PDB file of N, CA, C and O in Angstrom:
ATOM      1  N   MET A   1     129.785 107.851  99.931  1.00  0.00           N
ATOM      2  CA  MET A   1     128.609 108.767  99.545  1.00  0.00           C
ATOM      3  C   MET A   1     129.303 110.239  99.884  1.00  0.00           C
ATOM      4  O   MET A   1     130.095 110.370 100.817  1.00  0.00           O
ATOM      5  N   SER A   2     128.989 111.103  99.190  1.00  0.00           N
ATOM      6  CA  SER A   2     129.413 112.647  99.354  1.00  0.00           C
ATOM      7  C   SER A   2     128.515 113.078 100.522  1.00  0.00           C
ATOM      8  O   SER A   2     127.508 112.466 100.878  1.00  0.00           O
ATOM      9  N   GLY A   3     129.036 114.301 101.127  1.00  0.00           N
ATOM     10  CA  GLY A   3     128.500 114.893 102.313  1.00  0.00           C
ATOM     11  C   GLY A   3     126.959 115.326 101.880  1.00  0.00           C
ATOM     12  O   GLY A   3     126.025 115.235 102.676  1.00  0.00           O
ATOM     13  N   LEU A   4     126.812 115.795 100.554  1.00  0.00           N
ATOM     14  CA  LEU A   4     125.390 116.351 100.301  1.00  0.00           C
ATOM     15  C   LEU A   4     124.486 115.221 100.084  1.00  0.00           C
ATOM     16  O   LEU A   4     123.276 115.326 100.288  1.00  0.00           O
ATOM     17  N   GLU A   5     125.114 114.002  99.622  1.00  0.00           N
ATOM     18  CA  GLU A   5     124.277 112.702  99.701  1.00  0.00           C
ATOM     19  C   GLU A   5     123.715 112.278 101.147  1.00  0.00           C
ATOM     20  O   GLU A   5     122.606 111.834 101.445  1.00  0.00           O
ATOM     21  N   ASN A   6     124.818 112.552 101.940  1.00  0.00           N
ATOM     22  CA  ASN A   6     124.432 112.150 103.452  1.00  0.00           C
ATOM     23  C   ASN A   6     123.338 112.951 104.090  1.00  0.00           C
ATOM     24  O   ASN A   6     122.481 112.522 104.862  1.00  0.00           O
ATOM     25  N   ILE A   7     123.515 114.366 103.589  1.00  0.00           N
ATOM     26  CA  ILE A   7     122.578 115.126 104.100  1.00  0.00           C
ATOM     27  C   ILE A   7     121.137 114.846 103.477  1.00  0.00           C
ATOM     28  O   ILE A   7     120.140 114.982 104.187  1.00  0.00           O
ATOM     29  N   PHE A   8     121.033 114.446 102.115  1.00  0.00           N
ATOM     30  CA  PHE A   8     119.860 114.113 101.431  1.00  0.00           C
ATOM     31  C   PHE A   8     119.179 112.696 102.079  1.00  0.00           C
ATOM     32  O   PHE A   8     117.971 112.475 102.161  1.00  0.00           O
ATOM     33  N   GLU A   9     120.136 111.912 102.460  1.00  0.00           N
ATOM     34  CA  GLU A   9     119.877 110.606 103.273  1.00  0.00           C
ATOM     35  C   GLU A   9     118.982 111.115 104.478  1.00  0.00           C
ATOM     36  O   GLU A   9     117.804 110.829 104.689  1.00  0.00           O
ATOM     37  N   ALA A  10     119.785 111.907 105.192  1.00  0.00           N
ATOM     38  CA  ALA A  10     119.157 112.280 106.543  1.00  0.00           C
ATOM     39  C   ALA A  10     117.689 113.073 106.438  1.00  0.00           C
ATOM     40  O   ALA A  10     116.781 112.872 107.245  1.00  0.00           O
ATOM     41  N   ARG A  11     117.603 113.962 105.373  1.00  0.00           N
ATOM     42  CA  ARG A  11     116.282 114.607 104.932  1.00  0.00           C
ATOM     43  C   ARG A  11     115.286 113.499 104.621  1.00  0.00           C
ATOM     44  O   ARG A  11     114.147 113.610 105.073  1.00  0.00           O
ATOM     45  N   ILE A  12     115.616 112.448 103.892  1.00  0.00           N
ATOM     46  CA  ILE A  12     114.621 111.421 103.542  1.00  0.00           C
ATOM     47  C   ILE A  12     114.200 110.804 104.653  1.00  0.00           C
ATOM     48  O   ILE A  12     113.001 110.576 104.810  1.00  0.00           O
ATOM     49  N   ARG A  13     115.194 110.425 105.638  1.00  0.00           N
ATOM     50  CA  ARG A  13     114.812 109.783 106.897  1.00  0.00           C
ATOM     51  C   ARG A  13     113.932 110.542 107.822  1.00  0.00           C
ATOM     52  O   ARG A  13     113.087 109.968 108.510  1.00  0.00           O
ATOM     53  N   GLU A  14     114.109 111.749 107.843  1.00  0.00           N
ATOM     54  CA  GLU A  14     113.443 112.656 108.750  1.00  0.00           C
ATOM     55  C   GLU A  14     111.851 112.724 108.090  1.00  0.00           C
ATOM     56  O   GLU A  14     110.822 112.537 108.738  1.00  0.00           O
ATOM     57  N   ALA A  15     111.919 112.977 106.927  1.00  0.00           N
ATOM     58  CA  ALA A  15     110.476 112.879 106.155  1.00  0.00           C
ATOM     59  C   ALA A  15     109.658 111.445 106.603  1.00  0.00           C
ATOM     60  O   ALA A  15     108.490 111.425 106.990  1.00  0.00           O
ATOM     61  N   LEU A  16     110.453 110.374 106.473  1.00  0.00           N
ATOM     62  CA  LEU A  16     109.971 109.028 107.026  1.00  0.00           C
ATOM     63  C   LEU A  16     109.389 108.875 108.243  1.00  0.00           C
ATOM     64  O   LEU A  16     108.385 108.199 108.468  1.00  0.00           O
ATOM     65  N   ILE A  17     110.111 109.597 109.141  1.00  0.00           N
ATOM     66  CA  ILE A  17     109.571 109.572 110.667  1.00  0.00           C
ATOM     67  C   ILE A  17     108.424 110.444 110.836  1.00  0.00           C
ATOM     68  O   ILE A  17     107.598 110.186 111.711  1.00  0.00           O
ATOM     69  N   GLU A  18     108.271 111.666 109.918  1.00  0.00           N
ATOM     70  CA  GLU A  18     107.013 112.246 110.029  1.00  0.00           C
ATOM     71  C   GLU A  18     105.948 111.524 109.328  1.00  0.00           C
ATOM     72  O   GLU A  18     104.826 111.578 109.832  1.00  0.00           O
ATOM     73  N   CYS A  19     106.127 110.815 108.178  1.00  0.00           N
ATOM     74  CA  CYS A  19     105.171 109.964 107.903  1.00  0.00           C
ATOM     75  C   CYS A  19     104.734 109.085 108.802  1.00  0.00           C
ATOM     76  O   CYS A  19     103.514 109.038 108.962  1.00  0.00           O
ATOM     77  N   HIS A  20     105.407 108.378 109.430  1.00  0.00           N
ATOM     78  CA  HIS A  20     105.019 107.260 110.585  1.00  0.00           C
ATOM     79  C   HIS A  20     104.162 108.218 111.509  1.00  0.00           C
ATOM     80  O   HIS A  20     103.021 107.873 111.819  1.00  0.00           O
ATOM     81  N   GLU A  21     104.682 109.394 111.946  1.00  0.00           N
ATOM     82  CA  GLU A  21     103.932 110.034 113.130  1.00  0.00           C
ATOM     83  C   GLU A  21     102.548 110.305 112.410  1.00  0.00           C
ATOM     84  O   GLU A  21     101.578 110.248 113.167  1.00  0.00           O
ATOM     85  N   LEU A  22     102.331 110.540 111.315  1.00  0.00           N
ATOM     86  CA  LEU A  22     101.127 110.935 110.695  1.00  0.00           C
ATOM     87  C   LEU A  22     100.197 109.639 110.322  1.00  0.00           C
ATOM     88  O   LEU A  22      99.046 109.819 109.923  1.00  0.00           O
ATOM     89  N   GLY A  23     100.673 108.500 110.450  1.00  0.00           N
ATOM     90  CA  GLY A  23      99.989 107.190 110.404  1.00  0.00           C
ATOM     91  C   GLY A  23     100.372 106.758 109.038  1.00  0.00           C
ATOM     92  O   GLY A  23      99.818 105.704 108.727  1.00  0.00           O
ATOM     93  N   TYR A  24     101.091 107.215 108.201  1.00  0.00           N
ATOM     94  CA  TYR A  24     101.450 106.660 106.973  1.00  0.00           C
ATOM     95  C   TYR A  24     102.677 105.810 107.036  1.00  0.00           C
ATOM     96  O   TYR A  24     103.686 106.422 107.383  1.00  0.00           O
ATOM     97  N   HIS A  25     102.812 104.602 106.792  1.00  0.00           N
ATOM     98  CA  HIS A  25     103.929 103.819 106.815  1.00  0.00           C
ATOM     99  C   HIS A  25     104.439 103.200 105.370  1.00  0.00           C
ATOM    100  O   HIS A  25     103.895 102.207 104.886  1.00  0.00           O
ATOM    101  N   PRO A  26     105.466 103.839 104.772  1.00  0.00           N
ATOM    102  CA  PRO A  26     105.843 103.375 103.324  1.00  0.00           C
ATOM    103  C   PRO A  26     106.878 102.301 103.558  1.00  0.00           C
ATOM    104  O   PRO A  26     108.098 102.439 103.462  1.00  0.00           O
ATOM    105  N   HIS A  27     106.176 101.156 103.897  1.00  0.00           N
ATOM    106  CA  HIS A  27     107.158 100.027 104.071  1.00  0.00           C
ATOM    107  C   HIS A  27     107.968  99.654 102.932  1.00  0.00           C
ATOM    108  O   HIS A  27     109.124  99.300 103.166  1.00  0.00           O
ATOM    109  N   ASP A  28     107.485  99.677 101.545  1.00  0.00           N
ATOM    110  CA  ASP A  28     108.158  99.321 100.443  1.00  0.00           C
ATOM    111  C   ASP A  28     109.189 100.399 100.145  1.00  0.00           C
ATOM    112  O   ASP A  28     110.180  99.998  99.535  1.00  0.00           O
ATOM    113  N   PHE A  29     109.147 101.677 100.456  1.00  0.00           N
ATOM    114  CA  PHE A  29     110.091 102.494 100.219  1.00  0.00           C
ATOM    115  C   PHE A  29     111.353 102.446 101.360  1.00  0.00           C
ATOM    116  O   PHE A  29     112.523 102.665 101.047  1.00  0.00           O
ATOM    117  N   GLU A  30     110.971 102.169 102.532  1.00  0.00           N
ATOM    118  CA  GLU A  30     111.817 101.851 103.387  1.00  0.00           C
ATOM    119  C   GLU A  30     112.584 100.595 102.986  1.00  0.00           C
ATOM    120  O   GLU A  30     113.800 100.578 103.176  1.00  0.00           O
ATOM    121  N   GLY A  31     112.014  99.616 102.485  1.00  0.00           N
ATOM    122  CA  GLY A  31     112.736  98.389 102.054  1.00  0.00           C
ATOM    123  C   GLY A  31     113.728  98.660 100.940  1.00  0.00           C
ATOM    124  O   GLY A  31     114.775  98.015 100.889  1.00  0.00           O
ATOM    125  N   MET A  32     113.433  99.590 100.045  1.00  0.00           N
ATOM    126  CA  MET A  32     114.253  99.985  99.034  1.00  0.00           C
ATOM    127  C   MET A  32     115.555 100.761  99.508  1.00  0.00           C
ATOM    128  O   MET A  32     116.656 100.595  98.984  1.00  0.00           O
ATOM    129  N   LEU A  33     115.322 101.546 100.462  1.00  0.00           N
ATOM    130  CA  LEU A  33     116.443 102.154 101.313  1.00  0.00           C
ATOM    131  C   LEU A  33     117.260 101.313 101.968  1.00  0.00           C
ATOM    132  O   LEU A  33     118.396 101.676 102.275  1.00  0.00           O
ATOM    133  N   ALA A  34     116.765 100.012 102.286  1.00  0.00           N
ATOM    134  CA  ALA A  34     117.651  99.081 102.952  1.00  0.00           C
ATOM    135  C   ALA A  34     118.741  98.635 102.090  1.00  0.00           C
ATOM    136  O   ALA A  34     119.801  98.265 102.594  1.00  0.00           O
ATOM    137  N   ASN A  35     118.535  98.642 100.658  1.00  0.00           N
ATOM    138  CA  ASN A  35     119.233  98.142  99.802  1.00  0.00           C
ATOM    139  C   ASN A  35     120.080  99.122  98.863  1.00  0.00           C
ATOM    140  O   ASN A  35     120.972  98.675  98.142  1.00  0.00           O
ATOM    141  N   ALA A  36     119.761 100.470  98.909  1.00  0.00           N
ATOM    142  CA  ALA A  36     120.562 101.403  98.133  1.00  0.00           C
ATOM    143  C   ALA A  36     120.474 102.781  98.920  1.00  0.00           C
ATOM    144  O   ALA A  36     119.745 102.961  99.895  1.00  0.00           O
ATOM    145  N   SER A  37     121.223 103.619  98.422  1.00  0.00           N
ATOM    146  CA  SER A  37     121.335 104.940  99.079  1.00  0.00           C
ATOM    147  C   SER A  37     120.075 105.600  98.653  1.00  0.00           C
ATOM    148  O   SER A  37     119.428 105.240  97.670  1.00  0.00           O
ATOM    149  N   ALA A  38     119.711 106.720  99.548  1.00  0.00           N
ATOM    150  CA  ALA A  38     118.448 107.412  99.377  1.00  0.00           C
ATOM    151  C   ALA A  38     118.515 108.143  97.958  1.00  0.00           C
ATOM    152  O   ALA A  38     117.490 108.203  97.279  1.00  0.00           O
ATOM    153  N   ALA A  39     119.678 108.684  97.518  1.00  0.00           N
ATOM    154  CA  ALA A  39     119.747 109.300  96.129  1.00  0.00           C
ATOM    155  C   ALA A  39     119.337 108.399  94.962  1.00  0.00           C
ATOM    156  O   ALA A  39     118.586 108.687  94.030  1.00  0.00           O
ATOM    157  N   ARG A  40     120.060 107.108  95.228  1.00  0.00           N
ATOM    158  CA  ARG A  40     119.836 106.188  94.024  1.00  0.00           C
ATOM    159  C   ARG A  40     118.219 105.886  94.031  1.00  0.00           C
ATOM    160  O   ARG A  40     117.545 105.809  93.003  1.00  0.00           O
ATOM    161  N   VAL A  41     117.756 105.744  95.252  1.00  0.00           N
ATOM    162  CA  VAL A  41     116.296 105.180  95.322  1.00  0.00           C
ATOM    163  C   VAL A  41     115.319 106.480  94.726  1.00  0.00           C
ATOM    164  O   VAL A  41     114.222 106.370  94.179  1.00  0.00           O
ATOM    165  N   ALA A  42     115.828 107.313  94.919  1.00  0.00           N
ATOM    166  CA  ALA A  42     115.112 108.767  94.576  1.00  0.00           C
ATOM    167  C   ALA A  42     115.038 108.736  93.009  1.00  0.00           C
ATOM    168  O   ALA A  42     114.001 108.848  92.354  1.00  0.00           O
ATOM    169  N   ILE A  43     116.403 108.554  92.477  1.00  0.00           N
ATOM    170  CA  ILE A  43     116.334 108.637  90.930  1.00  0.00           C
ATOM    171  C   ILE A  43     115.562 107.478  90.389  1.00  0.00           C
ATOM    172  O   ILE A  43     114.930 107.707  89.358  1.00  0.00           O
ATOM    173  N   LYS A  44     115.505 106.440  90.824  1.00  0.00           N
ATOM    174  CA  LYS A  44     114.797 105.316  90.451  1.00  0.00           C
ATOM    175  C   LYS A  44     113.357 105.336  90.606  1.00  0.00           C
ATOM    176  O   LYS A  44     112.665 104.584  89.920  1.00  0.00           O
ATOM    177  N   LEU A  45     112.832 106.155  91.472  1.00  0.00           N
ATOM    178  CA  LEU A  45     111.513 106.311  91.653  1.00  0.00           C
ATOM    179  C   LEU A  45     111.073 107.517  90.705  1.00  0.00           C
ATOM    180  O   LEU A  45     109.986 107.441  90.132  1.00  0.00           O
ATOM    181  N   VAL A  46     111.933 108.676  90.520  1.00  0.00           N
ATOM    182  CA  VAL A  46     111.200 109.581  89.687  1.00  0.00           C
ATOM    183  C   VAL A  46     111.387 109.423  88.202  1.00  0.00           C
ATOM    184  O   VAL A  46     110.839 110.150  87.374  1.00  0.00           O
ATOM    185  N   THR A  47     112.255 108.353  87.899  1.00  0.00           N
ATOM    186  CA  THR A  47     112.347 107.979  86.557  1.00  0.00           C
ATOM    187  C   THR A  47     111.517 106.723  86.261  1.00  0.00           C
ATOM    188  O   THR A  47     111.551 106.380  85.079  1.00  0.00           O
ATOM    189  N   SER A  48     110.846 106.034  87.009  1.00  0.00           N
ATOM    190  CA  SER A  48     109.890 105.016  86.756  1.00  0.00           C
ATOM    191  C   SER A  48     108.686 105.538  85.890  1.00  0.00           C
ATOM    192  O   SER A  48     108.426 106.734  85.763  1.00  0.00           O
ATOM    193  N   GLY A  49     107.976 104.506  85.305  1.00  0.00           N
ATOM    194  CA  GLY A  49     107.084 104.859  84.258  1.00  0.00           C
ATOM    195  C   GLY A  49     105.656 105.276  84.937  1.00  0.00           C
ATOM    196  O   GLY A  49     104.735 105.841  84.346  1.00  0.00           O
ATOM    197  N   GLU A  50     105.677 104.849  86.397  1.00  0.00           N
ATOM    198  CA  GLU A  50     104.442 105.136  86.995  1.00  0.00           C
ATOM    199  C   GLU A  50     104.390 105.879  88.333  1.00  0.00           C
ATOM    200  O   GLU A  50     105.329 105.831  89.128  1.00  0.00           O
ATOM    201  N   LEU A  51     103.259 106.570  88.558  1.00  0.00           N
ATOM    202  CA  LEU A  51     103.302 107.297  89.986  1.00  0.00           C
ATOM    203  C   LEU A  51     102.972 106.463  90.835  1.00  0.00           C
ATOM    204  O   LEU A  51     101.925 105.818  90.762  1.00  0.00           O
ATOM    205  N   GLN A  52     103.945 106.342  91.899  1.00  0.00           N
ATOM    206  CA  GLN A  52     103.832 105.353  92.985  1.00  0.00           C
ATOM    207  C   GLN A  52     102.664 105.750  93.995  1.00  0.00           C
ATOM    208  O   GLN A  52     102.375 106.929  94.201  1.00  0.00           O
ATOM    209  N   SER A  53     101.998 104.655  94.625  1.00  0.00           N
ATOM    210  CA  SER A  53     100.930 104.862  95.488  1.00  0.00           C
ATOM    211  C   SER A  53     101.405 105.800  96.658  1.00  0.00           C
ATOM    212  O   SER A  53     100.523 106.448  97.222  1.00  0.00           O
ATOM    213  N   GLY A  54     102.527 105.922  97.025  1.00  0.00           N
ATOM    214  CA  GLY A  54     102.934 106.756  98.145  1.00  0.00           C
ATOM    215  C   GLY A  54     102.984 108.125  97.840  1.00  0.00           C
ATOM    216  O   GLY A  54     102.784 108.964  98.719  1.00  0.00           O
ATOM    217  N   LEU A  55     103.239 108.438  96.651  1.00  0.00           N
ATOM    218  CA  LEU A  55     103.043 109.822  96.124  1.00  0.00           C
ATOM    219  C   LEU A  55     101.628 110.381  96.195  1.00  0.00           C
ATOM    220  O   LEU A  55     101.297 111.472  96.660  1.00  0.00           O
ATOM    221  N   LYS A  56     100.836 109.428  95.644  1.00  0.00           N
ATOM    222  CA  LYS A  56      99.380 109.781  95.623  1.00  0.00           C
ATOM    223  C   LYS A  56      98.870 109.808  97.096  1.00  0.00           C
ATOM    224  O   LYS A  56      98.068 110.715  97.317  1.00  0.00           O
ATOM    225  N   LYS A  57      99.149 109.059  98.066  1.00  0.00           N
ATOM    226  CA  LYS A  57      98.907 109.003  99.412  1.00  0.00           C
ATOM    227  C   LYS A  57      99.296 110.367 100.105  1.00  0.00           C
ATOM    228  O   LYS A  57      98.473 110.932 100.825  1.00  0.00           O
ATOM    229  N   LEU A  58     100.630 110.929  99.875  1.00  0.00           N
ATOM    230  CA  LEU A  58     101.035 111.906 100.384  1.00  0.00           C
ATOM    231  C   LEU A  58     100.172 113.291  99.721  1.00  0.00           C
ATOM    232  O   LEU A  58      99.902 114.299 100.373  1.00  0.00           O
ATOM    233  N   SER A  59      99.901 113.114  98.596  1.00  0.00           N
ATOM    234  CA  SER A  59      99.036 114.264  97.941  1.00  0.00           C
ATOM    235  C   SER A  59      97.612 114.329  98.435  1.00  0.00           C
ATOM    236  O   SER A  59      97.045 115.420  98.497  1.00  0.00           O
ATOM    237  N   GLN A  60      96.928 113.062  98.836  1.00  0.00           N
ATOM    238  CA  GLN A  60      95.748 113.147  99.489  1.00  0.00           C
ATOM    239  C   GLN A  60      95.713 113.553 100.762  1.00  0.00           C
ATOM    240  O   GLN A  60      94.680 114.039 101.223  1.00  0.00           O
ATOM    241  N   MET A  61      96.858 113.406 101.513  1.00  0.00           N
ATOM    242  CA  MET A  61      97.005 113.936 102.834  1.00  0.00           C
ATOM    243  C   MET A  61      97.446 115.376 103.209  1.00  0.00           C
ATOM    244  O   MET A  61      97.580 115.905 104.312  1.00  0.00           O
ATOM    245  N   GLY A  62      97.652 115.904 101.792  1.00  0.00           N
ATOM    246  CA  GLY A  62      98.219 117.205 101.891  1.00  0.00           C
ATOM    247  C   GLY A  62      99.554 117.497 102.285  1.00  0.00           C
ATOM    248  O   GLY A  62      99.906 118.559 102.798  1.00  0.00           O
ATOM    249  N   ARG A  63     100.417 116.357 101.987  1.00  0.00           N
ATOM    250  CA  ARG A  63     101.752 116.414 102.591  1.00  0.00           C
ATOM    251  C   ARG A  63     102.856 116.172 101.449  1.00  0.00           C
ATOM    252  O   ARG A  63     103.780 115.363 101.534  1.00  0.00           O
ATOM    253  N   LEU A  64     102.642 116.857 100.575  1.00  0.00           N
ATOM    254  CA  LEU A  64     103.657 116.579  99.491  1.00  0.00           C
ATOM    255  C   LEU A  64     105.019 117.030  99.640  1.00  0.00           C
ATOM    256  O   LEU A  64     105.930 116.779  98.851  1.00  0.00           O
ATOM    257  N   ASP A  65     105.101 117.686 100.661  1.00  0.00           N
ATOM    258  CA  ASP A  65     106.420 118.212 101.121  1.00  0.00           C
ATOM    259  C   ASP A  65     107.184 117.205 101.782  1.00  0.00           C
ATOM    260  O   ASP A  65     108.321 117.488 102.160  1.00  0.00           O
ATOM    261  N   LEU A  66     106.700 116.036 101.976  1.00  0.00           N
ATOM    262  CA  LEU A  66     107.232 114.578 102.630  1.00  0.00           C
ATOM    263  C   LEU A  66     107.816 113.775 101.402  1.00  0.00           C
ATOM    264  O   LEU A  66     108.712 112.943 101.546  1.00  0.00           O
ATOM    265  N   SER A  67     107.293 114.060 100.284  1.00  0.00           N
ATOM    266  CA  SER A  67     107.689 113.172  99.095  1.00  0.00           C
ATOM    267  C   SER A  67     109.128 113.453  98.766  1.00  0.00           C
ATOM    268  O   SER A  67     109.767 114.473  99.024  1.00  0.00           O
ATOM    269  N   VAL A  68     109.589 112.175  98.042  1.00  0.00           N
ATOM    270  CA  VAL A  68     110.777 112.078  97.472  1.00  0.00           C
ATOM    271  C   VAL A  68     110.987 113.333  96.622  1.00  0.00           C
ATOM    272  O   VAL A  68     111.934 114.104  96.780  1.00  0.00           O
ATOM    273  N   GLU A  69     110.067 113.466  95.752  1.00  0.00           N
ATOM    274  CA  GLU A  69     110.063 114.470  94.630  1.00  0.00           C
ATOM    275  C   GLU A  69     110.152 115.843  95.084  1.00  0.00           C
ATOM    276  O   GLU A  69     110.868 116.639  94.476  1.00  0.00           O
ATOM    277  N   SER A  70     109.413 116.223  96.212  1.00  0.00           N
ATOM    278  CA  SER A  70     109.650 117.532  96.774  1.00  0.00           C
ATOM    279  C   SER A  70     111.091 117.687  97.354  1.00  0.00           C
ATOM    280  O   SER A  70     111.722 118.728  97.165  1.00  0.00           O
ATOM    281  N   ILE A  71     111.559 116.734  97.999  1.00  0.00           N
ATOM    282  CA  ILE A  71     112.680 116.829  98.656  1.00  0.00           C
ATOM    283  C   ILE A  71     113.873 116.903  97.605  1.00  0.00           C
ATOM    284  O   ILE A  71     114.904 117.516  97.881  1.00  0.00           O
ATOM    285  N   ILE A  72     113.691 116.253  96.390  1.00  0.00           N
ATOM    286  CA  ILE A  72     114.799 116.312  95.287  1.00  0.00           C
ATOM    287  C   ILE A  72     114.844 117.872  95.131  1.00  0.00           C
ATOM    288  O   ILE A  72     115.933 118.446  95.164  1.00  0.00           O
ATOM    289  N   LEU A  73     113.572 118.625  94.947  1.00  0.00           N
ATOM    290  CA  LEU A  73     113.493 119.957  94.446  1.00  0.00           C
ATOM    291  C   LEU A  73     113.880 120.958  95.503  1.00  0.00           C
ATOM    292  O   LEU A  73     113.755 122.158  95.256  1.00  0.00           O
ATOM    293  N   GLU A  74     114.306 120.579  96.572  1.00  0.00           N
ATOM    294  CA  GLU A  74     114.775 121.627  97.607  1.00  0.00           C
ATOM    295  C   GLU A  74     115.997 122.086  97.221  1.00  0.00           C
ATOM    296  O   GLU A  74     116.793 121.273  96.752  1.00  0.00           O
ATOM    297  N   THR A  75     116.363 123.471  97.349  1.00  0.00           N
ATOM    298  CA  THR A  75     117.250 124.215  96.859  1.00  0.00           C
ATOM    299  C   THR A  75     118.706 123.427  97.297  1.00  0.00           C
ATOM    300  O   THR A  75     119.594 123.145  96.491  1.00  0.00           O
ATOM    301  N   GLN A  76     118.733 123.203  98.439  1.00  0.00           N
ATOM    302  CA  GLN A  76     119.992 122.378  99.079  1.00  0.00           C
ATOM    303  C   GLN A  76     120.465 121.320  98.095  1.00  0.00           C
ATOM    304  O   GLN A  76     121.674 121.151  97.933  1.00  0.00           O
ATOM    305  N   PHE A  77     119.579 120.609  97.438  1.00  0.00           N
ATOM    306  CA  PHE A  77     119.976 119.433  96.635  1.00  0.00           C
ATOM    307  C   PHE A  77     120.153 119.613  95.251  1.00  0.00           C
ATOM    308  O   PHE A  77     120.427 118.632  94.558  1.00  0.00           O
ATOM    309  N   GLU A  78     120.030 120.772  94.734  1.00  0.00           N
ATOM    310  CA  GLU A  78     120.087 121.262  93.439  1.00  0.00           C
ATOM    311  C   GLU A  78     121.248 120.627  92.665  1.00  0.00           C
ATOM    312  O   GLU A  78     121.134 120.140  91.540  1.00  0.00           O
ATOM    313  N   SER A  79     122.431 120.685  93.420  1.00  0.00           N
ATOM    314  CA  SER A  79     123.655 120.154  92.656  1.00  0.00           C
ATOM    315  C   SER A  79     123.735 118.544  92.768  1.00  0.00           C
ATOM    316  O   SER A  79     124.534 117.858  92.131  1.00  0.00           O
ATOM    317  N   LEU A  80     122.858 118.095  93.604  1.00  0.00           N
ATOM    318  CA  LEU A  80     122.823 116.654  93.627  1.00  0.00           C
ATOM    319  C   LEU A  80     122.065 115.880  92.512  1.00  0.00           C
ATOM    320  O   LEU A  80     122.339 114.711  92.239  1.00  0.00           O
ATOM    321  N   PHE A  81     121.264 116.473  91.990  1.00  0.00           N
ATOM    322  CA  PHE A  81     120.388 116.003  90.949  1.00  0.00           C
ATOM    323  C   PHE A  81     120.462 116.616  89.651  1.00  0.00           C
ATOM    324  O   PHE A  81     120.288 117.835  89.649  1.00  0.00           O
ATOM    325  N   LYS A  82     120.670 116.081  88.589  1.00  0.00           N
ATOM    326  CA  LYS A  82     120.707 116.688  87.328  1.00  0.00           C
ATOM    327  C   LYS A  82     119.390 117.308  86.812  1.00  0.00           C
ATOM    328  O   LYS A  82     118.321 116.935  87.295  1.00  0.00           O
ATOM    329  N   THR A  83     119.435 118.119  85.975  1.00  0.00           N
ATOM    330  CA  THR A  83     118.091 118.738  85.460  1.00  0.00           C
ATOM    331  C   THR A  83     117.162 117.829  85.107  1.00  0.00           C
ATOM    332  O   THR A  83     116.024 118.009  85.543  1.00  0.00           O
ATOM    333  N   PRO A  84     117.398 116.791  84.344  1.00  0.00           N
ATOM    334  CA  PRO A  84     116.329 115.770  83.932  1.00  0.00           C
ATOM    335  C   PRO A  84     115.684 115.199  84.901  1.00  0.00           C
ATOM    336  O   PRO A  84     114.474 115.000  84.799  1.00  0.00           O
ATOM    337  N   ILE A  85     116.468 114.800  86.128  1.00  0.00           N
ATOM    338  CA  ILE A  85     115.821 114.096  87.408  1.00  0.00           C
ATOM    339  C   ILE A  85     114.999 115.176  88.064  1.00  0.00           C
ATOM    340  O   ILE A  85     113.929 114.885  88.598  1.00  0.00           O
ATOM    341  N   ARG A  86     115.450 116.393  88.044  1.00  0.00           N
ATOM    342  CA  ARG A  86     114.558 117.524  88.835  1.00  0.00           C
ATOM    343  C   ARG A  86     113.313 117.819  87.986  1.00  0.00           C
ATOM    344  O   ARG A  86     112.239 118.159  88.480  1.00  0.00           O
ATOM    345  N   ASP A  87     113.532 117.668  86.704  1.00  0.00           N
ATOM    346  CA  ASP A  87     112.225 117.994  85.804  1.00  0.00           C
ATOM    347  C   ASP A  87     111.351 116.768  86.100  1.00  0.00           C
ATOM    348  O   ASP A  87     110.172 116.958  86.398  1.00  0.00           O
ATOM    349  N   ALA A  88     111.821 115.585  86.043  1.00  0.00           N
ATOM    350  CA  ALA A  88     110.877 114.430  86.293  1.00  0.00           C
ATOM    351  C   ALA A  88     110.231 114.656  87.627  1.00  0.00           C
ATOM    352  O   ALA A  88     109.012 114.513  87.726  1.00  0.00           O
ATOM    353  N   ALA A  89     110.856 114.949  88.513  1.00  0.00           N
ATOM    354  CA  ALA A  89     110.309 115.074  90.039  1.00  0.00           C
ATOM    355  C   ALA A  89     109.296 116.242  89.912  1.00  0.00           C
ATOM    356  O   ALA A  89     108.228 116.107  90.508  1.00  0.00           O
ATOM    357  N   ARG A  90     109.526 117.431  89.165  1.00  0.00           N
ATOM    358  CA  ARG A  90     108.426 118.508  89.275  1.00  0.00           C
ATOM    359  C   ARG A  90     107.275 117.883  88.370  1.00  0.00           C
ATOM    360  O   ARG A  90     106.120 118.079  88.748  1.00  0.00           O
ATOM    361  N   TRP A  91     107.467 117.220  87.320  1.00  0.00           N
ATOM    362  CA  TRP A  91     106.398 116.807  86.516  1.00  0.00           C
ATOM    363  C   TRP A  91     105.555 115.807  87.362  1.00  0.00           C
ATOM    364  O   TRP A  91     104.339 115.992  87.335  1.00  0.00           O
ATOM    365  N   ARG A  92     105.992 114.860  88.048  1.00  0.00           N
ATOM    366  CA  ARG A  92     105.358 113.786  88.926  1.00  0.00           C
ATOM    367  C   ARG A  92     104.539 114.666  89.757  1.00  0.00           C
ATOM    368  O   ARG A  92     103.334 114.423  89.812  1.00  0.00           O
ATOM    369  N   LEU A  93     105.053 115.726  90.458  1.00  0.00           N
ATOM    370  CA  LEU A  93     104.301 116.395  91.515  1.00  0.00           C
ATOM    371  C   LEU A  93     103.083 117.160  90.963  1.00  0.00           C
ATOM    372  O   LEU A  93     102.012 117.313  91.549  1.00  0.00           O
ATOM    373  N   ASP A  94     103.487 117.706  89.500  1.00  0.00           N
ATOM    374  CA  ASP A  94     102.324 118.247  88.872  1.00  0.00           C
ATOM    375  C   ASP A  94     101.115 117.462  88.509  1.00  0.00           C
ATOM    376  O   ASP A  94      99.983 117.945  88.489  1.00  0.00           O
ATOM    377  N   GLN A  95     101.443 116.078  88.187  1.00  0.00           N
ATOM    378  CA  GLN A  95     100.483 115.108  88.096  1.00  0.00           C
ATOM    379  C   GLN A  95      99.328 114.800  89.265  1.00  0.00           C
ATOM    380  O   GLN A  95      98.164 114.444  89.080  1.00  0.00           O
ATOM    381  N   VAL A  96     100.035 115.054  90.554  1.00  0.00           N
ATOM    382  CA  VAL A  96      99.055 114.653  91.709  1.00  0.00           C
ATOM    383  C   VAL A  96      98.727 115.933  92.579  1.00  0.00           C
ATOM    384  O   VAL A  96      98.201 115.824  93.687  1.00  0.00           O
ATOM    385  N   MET A  97      99.046 117.089  92.049  1.00  0.00           N
ATOM    386  CA  MET A  97      98.640 118.307  92.817  1.00  0.00           C
ATOM    387  C   MET A  97      97.217 118.582  92.493  1.00  0.00           C
ATOM    388  O   MET A  97      96.883 118.586  91.308  1.00  0.00           O
ATOM    389  N   PRO A  98      96.292 118.828  93.483  1.00  0.00           N
ATOM    390  CA  PRO A  98      94.939 119.249  93.224  1.00  0.00           C
ATOM    391  C   PRO A  98      94.613 120.402  92.407  1.00  0.00           C
ATOM    392  O   PRO A  98      93.437 120.714  92.220  1.00  0.00           O
TER     393      PRO A  98
END
């Protein structure tokens, strides 16, 4: 894993800790992280055909900042994800924003 991938992984794990502190426990997502890198899981999620329940839940909680999609779009990760992935993340966020 590259240095930036490690930073992304750490950022995702920080978001997970905060989710747990808020009472939201994304066990399926954590299971995916046990089998693949955070960057690979993120790409898989944002290119899937459906909006995951976790994204919808974070939207309902007003905490889209903790979503994989939002983290992908953070400036520091711009070079980690190609434009189509970033566009998919942005589109997914647009679908769940009130």
